[in-house]
VMD Tcl script that draws the C-alpha trace (Angstrom):
set ca {
  {187.85 255.64 73.53}
  {188.65 256.14 70.13}
  {188.26 259.93 68.83}
  {185.29 260.45 66.56}
  {184.55 263.06 63.72}
  {182.77 264.98 66.47}
  {185.60 265.18 68.67}
  {187.66 266.44 65.77}
  {184.94 269.02 64.92}
  {184.74 270.20 68.74}
  {188.69 270.69 68.80}
  {188.73 272.54 65.54}
  {185.37 274.67 66.15}
  {184.00 273.55 63.01}
  {180.85 271.35 61.96}
  {181.09 267.70 61.47}
  {180.07 268.18 57.68}
  {183.24 270.56 57.32}
  {185.54 267.73 58.85}
  {184.14 265.21 56.61}
  {184.72 267.68 53.62}
  {188.26 268.22 54.56}
  {189.21 264.59 55.36}
  {187.59 263.56 52.03}
  {189.72 266.04 50.16}
  {186.68 267.72 48.62}
  {188.44 270.62 46.94}
  {186.44 273.84 46.71}
  {184.12 273.14 49.84}
  {186.43 274.81 52.40}
  {189.10 277.16 52.97}
  {192.74 276.18 53.35}
  {193.15 277.64 56.46}
  {190.00 275.51 57.85}
  {191.59 272.58 56.47}
  {194.74 273.27 58.32}
  {193.19 273.43 61.60}
  {190.98 270.33 60.92}
  {193.84 268.12 59.74}
  {195.73 269.45 63.10}
  {193.06 268.50 65.36}
  {192.59 265.12 63.69}
  {196.44 264.45 63.92}
  {196.78 265.51 67.76}
  {193.58 263.34 68.36}
  {194.62 260.40 66.28}
  {191.52 260.12 64.21}
  {191.74 258.31 61.19}
  {188.77 258.42 58.61}
  {187.00 255.26 58.23}
  {186.73 254.87 54.38}
  {184.21 252.11 54.74}
  {181.85 254.40 56.98}
  {182.28 257.21 54.54}
  {181.18 254.84 51.61}
  {178.13 253.97 53.67}
  {177.21 257.54 54.22}
  {177.48 258.16 50.73}
  {175.68 255.09 49.77}
  {178.40 253.86 47.54}
  {177.90 250.50 49.13}
  {174.25 249.67 50.28}
  {174.33 246.10 51.68}
  {174.47 245.77 55.43}
  {175.17 242.48 56.90}
  {173.31 241.40 60.18}
  {174.84 238.56 62.35}
  {172.41 236.83 64.73}
  {173.01 234.77 67.67}
  {170.09 232.37 68.37}
  {169.52 233.09 72.00}
  {166.90 231.09 73.64}
  {164.99 234.10 74.15}
  {162.42 235.60 71.85}
  {163.14 239.20 71.60}
  {165.74 239.07 68.54}
  {163.07 238.99 66.13}
  {161.62 242.29 67.40}
  {165.18 243.82 66.96}
  {165.35 242.49 63.52}
  {161.87 243.92 62.81}
  {163.37 247.51 63.68}
  {166.62 247.04 61.84}
  {164.68 246.04 58.67}
  {162.05 248.83 58.84}
  {165.20 251.28 58.94}
  {166.99 249.45 56.24}
  {163.99 249.62 53.90}
  {163.23 253.37 54.84}
  {166.90 254.15 53.85}
  {166.75 251.96 50.92}
  {169.44 249.74 51.83}
  {170.05 245.97 51.46}
  {170.75 243.48 54.08}
  {171.98 239.91 54.43}
  {171.67 237.91 57.40}
  {173.99 235.28 59.01}
  {173.11 232.92 61.78}
  {175.77 232.46 64.42}
  {174.02 229.44 66.33}
  {173.38 229.79 70.28}
  {176.61 231.26 71.78}
  {178.89 229.26 69.58}
  {182.40 230.68 69.03}
  {183.07 228.68 65.95}
  {179.81 229.32 64.22}
  {180.00 233.45 65.17}
  {183.69 233.40 63.50}
  {182.35 231.45 60.41}
  {179.69 234.08 60.34}
  {181.87 237.18 60.66}
  {184.54 235.69 57.84}
  {181.36 234.96 55.73}
  {180.10 238.38 55.86}
  {183.62 239.96 55.39}
  {184.01 238.16 52.10}
  {181.22 240.03 50.70}
  {180.83 243.53 49.41}
  {179.27 244.92 52.55}
  {179.15 248.62 54.13}
  {178.99 247.64 57.86}
  {177.89 244.79 60.37}
  {175.41 244.68 62.82}
  {175.76 241.89 65.50}
  {172.49 241.03 67.32}
  {172.81 239.45 70.85}
  {176.38 238.14 69.92}
  {179.34 237.99 72.25}
  {182.61 238.49 70.44}
  {186.07 237.19 71.71}
  {189.23 239.16 71.53}
  {190.35 237.34 68.13}
  {186.61 238.02 66.45}
  {187.26 241.94 67.72}
  {190.45 241.96 66.28}
  {189.38 240.51 62.82}
  {186.40 243.14 62.92}
  {188.84 246.12 63.55}
  {191.30 245.08 60.92}
  {188.56 244.91 58.53}
  {188.05 248.52 58.33}
  {184.34 248.35 57.97}
  {182.10 249.93 60.80}
  {180.41 247.42 62.80}
  {178.08 247.53 66.02}
  {176.75 245.26 68.78}
  {173.19 245.54 69.36}
  {171.77 244.46 72.61}
  {174.78 243.26 74.10}
  {177.90 245.25 75.24}
  {181.26 245.05 77.12}
  {181.54 247.99 79.37}
  {185.22 247.35 79.59}
  {185.76 247.60 75.89}
  {185.41 251.13 74.80}
  {186.39 250.41 70.98}
  {183.45 248.23 70.21}
  {180.33 250.43 69.87}
  {176.85 249.29 70.69}
  {173.20 250.05 70.92}
  {171.59 248.46 73.76}
  {169.57 248.69 76.87}
  {171.65 249.58 80.22}
  {171.96 246.30 81.85}
  {173.05 247.57 85.28}
  {169.94 249.79 85.40}
  {167.61 247.20 84.01}
  {168.35 244.91 87.13}
  {168.58 248.08 89.41}
  {165.07 249.26 88.73}
  {163.55 245.74 88.80}
  {165.23 244.92 92.24}
  {164.27 248.57 93.57}
  {160.53 247.87 92.55}
  {160.35 244.78 94.64}
  {162.15 246.31 97.41}
  {159.68 249.18 97.37}
  {156.77 246.92 97.74}
  {157.99 244.96 100.72}
  {160.29 242.27 99.47}
  {163.71 241.42 100.83}
  {164.05 237.68 99.96}
  {164.57 238.63 96.30}
  {166.30 236.21 93.90}
  {167.72 236.92 90.28}
  {167.13 233.84 88.33}
  {168.13 232.67 84.80}
  {171.29 235.13 84.11}
  {173.98 233.49 81.89}
  {177.03 233.25 84.24}
  {179.54 233.75 81.40}
  {178.26 236.55 80.00}
  {178.91 240.49 80.48}
  {175.11 240.99 80.56}
  {174.82 238.83 83.36}
  {177.97 240.75 85.27}
  {175.95 243.86 84.73}
  {172.73 242.91 85.85}
  {174.12 241.23 89.05}
  {175.82 244.53 89.59}
  {172.53 246.32 89.54}
  {171.05 243.88 91.61}
  {173.31 243.76 94.39}
  {173.76 247.53 94.71}
  {169.76 247.72 95.57}
  {170.07 244.90 97.94}
  {173.20 246.26 99.49}
  {171.22 249.67 99.75}
  {168.22 247.91 101.44}
  {170.42 246.29 104.04}
  {169.92 242.83 102.79}
  {172.62 240.13 102.89}
  {172.08 238.08 99.59}
  {172.35 234.50 100.36}
  {173.79 231.59 98.58}
  {171.21 230.28 96.29}
  {169.38 233.57 95.70}
  {171.32 234.13 92.59}
  {170.55 231.37 90.06}
  {172.33 230.99 86.57}
  {170.78 229.85 83.31}
  {170.14 230.41 79.78}
  {167.32 232.87 79.62}
  {165.14 229.99 78.19}
  {161.65 228.57 79.29}
  {162.85 225.21 80.00}
  {165.69 226.53 82.29}
  {163.08 228.46 84.15}
  {160.95 225.57 85.08}
  {164.21 223.76 86.11}
  {165.05 226.61 88.56}
  {161.85 226.79 90.08}
  {162.70 224.36 92.73}
  {165.89 226.18 93.91}
  {163.59 229.41 94.19}
  {161.11 227.57 96.27}
  {163.79 225.67 98.65}
  {165.40 229.46 99.19}
  {161.90 230.54 100.23}
  {162.08 233.60 98.18}
  {159.13 236.10 98.00}
  {160.12 237.35 94.63}
  {162.36 236.95 91.95}
  {163.78 239.18 89.00}
  {163.52 236.82 85.96}
  {166.41 237.09 83.43}
  {163.92 236.94 80.61}
  {160.17 236.76 79.96}
  {160.83 233.07 78.86}
  {162.62 232.34 82.07}
  {159.74 233.97 84.09}
  {157.07 231.78 82.08}
  {158.83 228.57 83.08}
  {158.85 229.71 86.58}
  {155.09 230.29 86.54}
  {154.32 226.96 84.68}
  {156.52 225.07 87.52}
  {155.11 226.98 90.31}
  {151.53 226.31 89.20}
  {152.29 222.59 89.05}
  {153.80 222.97 92.49}
  {150.37 224.27 93.65}
  {151.85 227.77 94.59}
  {149.38 230.84 94.13}
  {150.80 233.76 92.20}
  {151.54 236.45 93.05}
  {150.38 235.77 96.60}
  {153.37 233.16 97.48}
  {155.85 234.45 94.86}
  {156.29 237.86 93.11}
  {157.90 237.94 89.88}
  {159.09 240.64 87.67}
  {160.66 240.01 84.39}
  {163.20 241.41 81.89}
  {162.43 242.17 78.15}
  {158.78 242.96 78.26}
  {157.77 240.99 74.97}
  {154.26 239.64 74.21}
  {154.90 236.88 76.61}
  {154.06 238.96 79.29}
  {150.49 239.27 78.23}
  {149.80 235.67 77.57}
  {150.94 234.26 81.22}
  {148.77 233.82 84.16}
  {149.25 236.07 86.04}
  {150.58 238.55 83.19}
  {153.90 239.51 83.98}
  {155.07 242.79 85.19}
  {158.10 243.68 83.35}
  {160.98 245.92 82.75}
  {160.31 246.56 79.20}
  {163.08 247.33 76.64}
  {162.08 248.85 73.34}
  {163.60 246.10 71.07}
  {162.14 247.67 67.81}
  {163.68 251.14 68.51}
  {166.93 249.39 69.45}
  {167.02 247.58 66.11}
  {165.97 250.62 64.17}
  {168.36 252.98 66.05}
  {171.16 250.77 65.50}
  {171.13 251.20 61.88}
  {171.24 254.91 62.08}
  {174.08 254.98 64.73}
  {176.09 252.40 62.37}
  {175.46 254.81 59.33}
  {176.49 257.99 61.34}
  {179.07 256.15 63.00}
  {177.60 257.43 66.25}
  {179.00 256.79 69.82}
  {177.43 253.91 71.71}
  {174.01 254.33 72.91}
  {171.22 253.32 75.24}
  {167.72 252.99 74.66}
  {165.24 253.75 77.40}
  {163.37 251.25 79.26}
  {160.36 251.45 81.39}
  {158.72 249.19 84.01}
  {155.00 247.97 82.87}
  {152.89 246.98 85.74}
  {150.77 244.01 85.06}
  {149.45 241.40 87.50}
  {152.56 239.20 88.85}
  {153.63 241.28 91.81}
  {151.98 241.73 95.06}
  {153.01 243.97 97.80}
  {154.02 242.44 101.31}
}
mol new
graphics top color blue
foreach p $ca { graphics top sphere $p radius 0.5 }
foreach p [lrange $ca 0 end-1] q [lrange $ca 1 end] { graphics top cylinder $p $q radius 0.2 }
display resetview
């Protein structure tokens, strides 16, 4: 993990403000003896001051670029609302770039378009960057941050997100505690790190409950309503008593298909969804969910970007409604 200004401050036994003044060479605001210790700590830790981040904090450049992956779920609008609220409160400006839906070429074009403008930093919402795209972002010298998606194996790319492993673990555990054993994980994107993280959380709980996950209990998809409808057939064929749906939209699709097939919910199939958006309140039955605070996620991502903070997880909670029945 890259050294941060906090690491330098701790090593030099001074405040982060002092480190900032020393590395910005603001003469007359520190003692030379202190500056020597700070510079030595920075050199030993390999810390390099990010000029763009410093300009951002000083309000010398005010525009923040927001790159949005147009995912098939509906949560990103709430994230964007949180981002915009924080930007307005801090009297910043923003510019938005759309990157398609998991379209690598469009994401590259969006990154290049953002970097061609006088911006202070980049927030990437629900976007999955490849190695070349990360290299371009790193070489730009600008602070950037992923929002809602993260790669746990890449410590250099900072993020503000919910903990996907914990989300799936808590959802599966909720169903296990209510007597369910034939539990599916439905609608996750097979190619994404989010899916891998959630699959690990699901399997940990199932293993802990002594349940062997049978082939077909994990169904991959794209988080969409239509995909939920399509996957219901496999859910029904597997004789599952409960499912963890990868998104509220996927869960809503499963509910519609289940009603069309004549199933009684939650008596014949319990569902807990991941996200906790307004969709949970307009389905019948209303969806029990692992709810993410998307507004806070967006709002906090701006603060994290400004302060060049370490990666951060936003807390989640289970909201009980009507879609889960105990066995």
